N, C-alpha and C positions, 0 to 999 in steps of 0.2 A: 338286386343283391350285388350286381357288378360294381356299383359305386362303393358299396361297403367293402368289398374285397379289395378293390383298388386303393381305397383309403388305408386299409390295414397294411397293404404292401408298401405304400408310400411312407407310412408311419415307421415301419420296420426299416426301410432303406434310410430314412432320414436319421433315425437313432443309431443305426449300425454303421453308417458311412465312415465316421472317424475311426472306428475300431477295425473295420474290414479293409479300408483303403487309407491308412494314416498319411501316406505321402501325398496323395491327392488332396486330402483335407488340409494338410499343412500348406500346400501351395495356395489354396483358396484363402486361408487365414492370413498368409503373408500379404495378399492383396486386399485384405480387409473385408472379404466377401463371404467367408466360410460360415460365420454365425448367422448372417442375414439369410443365406440360402437355406440353411438347416431350419431356421425359425419359420421361414415362409413355407417350407415343405411340411413342417409339423402342423402349422395352422391349417393349411389346405387339407392335410390328411385328416385332421380332426373334423373339419367341416364335411368332408366326404364320408367319414364314418357316421357322423350324426345324421346327416340327411339320408345316406344309404340305409341306415338302420330304420329310420322313421318311415321311409318310403317302401321298404321291403314288404313283400306279401307275407301274411302270417301263415306259415306252414308248420302245423304242430308236429312235434317229434315225440314228445312225452308230456305227461301231466304231472307236474311236481305236487306233492302233498302240501296242504295249506300250512302245516307246522314248519315247513322249511322257511317261511317268511320270517319267523322269529330267529331262526339260525342265521339267516341272511342279515338281519338288522344287527345282531350281535357281532357278526363278522365285519360288517361295515363300520361299526364303532372302532373295532380293532384296526381296520384299514386306515381310517382317518388318523388314529393314534400313531400307527407305524409311519405313515407319510410325514407326519409332524416330527417324528424322531430325527429325521434327516436334517432338520433345521434347528433342533434344540441345542442349547448349550448347557443343559442340566446334567444330572448324574447318569441319565440314560444314554447320553451321547457316546457312541462307540460300542454299544452293546450288540448292534447288528451291523454287518458290513454293507448290506444293501436294503436299508429300510424302505426307500421309495419303491424299489422293485418288489419287495415283499408285500408292500401295500397294494400294488397293482395285482399281484397274484392272489391276494386275499379278496380284493374287490371282484376280480374275475370269477373266482370260485364261488363267492357269495351269489353273484348274479346268475351263474350257471345252475345253482340250486333252485332258483325260483322262476327261471325262464326256460320253458321247454320248446320254444320254437326255433326253427332253423336259423333265422337271422341272429338271434341271441347266441346260439351255439357258435356261429361263425365269428361274431364280434367278440364275445367274452372268451371263447376258446382261443381265438387268434391273439388277443391281448395276453392271455396266459402263456401261450407258446412264445410270444415275443419276449415277455419278462423272463421266462426261463432261459431263453437263448441269450438275452442280454447279461444275465448273471454269469453264464458260462464264458462269454466273451470277456467280460471284465475280469473274472478270476484268472483267466489264462494270461492276461496282460501283465500280471505280476503280483507281488505280495501287497498286503494292506497294512498301513500303519494306523493302529487303533488310537483315536484321539483320547486325550485325558478327560475324565469326567469333570463336570462343572458343578454349579450350585443346584441343590435339590429343589429350591424354590422355582427354578425354571421348569422342572418337571410338573409341578402343580399348574403352572401356566399352560403347559402342553395339554393337560387334562381339560382345562377350561376351554382352550381353543378347539380341542377335539369335539367337545359337546356342542359348542356354538356352530362349528362348521357342519356337524351332523344335523343339527336343527335347521340350518339354512338349506342343506341338501334335501331334507324331508319336505320343506316348504316348496322348493323348486319342483321336486317330483310331483307333489300334490297339485301344484299349479299347472303342470303338464298333463294332469289327469291320471297319474300313476300313483296309487296309494301304497307307500312303503310298508304299511301295516296290514295289508290285505283288505279284503272286503269290497 
């Protein structure tokens, strides 16, 4: 679990660096290295979390009821949709200030519902805590200018992309031996 926890800490540091230490981040960017360092740190933190989670011992904390699986899947559809809202140029653009972070919070809560082991609580609870903290840091930085809504056809495309990415994610989970639909 050490690798998992260190991955979460590195993820948080990499994503918070620019907001917590903007002067230091600016000096790195002036030399053209800021984005590279942050990107490398994020990739390494992802790998640490993935392998740390997969290698962690299964320590049961609670047993989620089986019907939570259906709630999880519905929430995951919502998480994919929210994440896509950040890139849409449709009517929904600007409805939420932090759609990606809202997606992470939805993803984390959905997975906390269906995973009752300690490693899952650390991973998904840690990501939930990070997303909440990130929203607080961003909101403290200043006001938000709401973008103008675009063409409604783009929102239809968002729904299609949401369904396709959800199906791909289900296939990946199934290939890894984790059935998203229970059983």
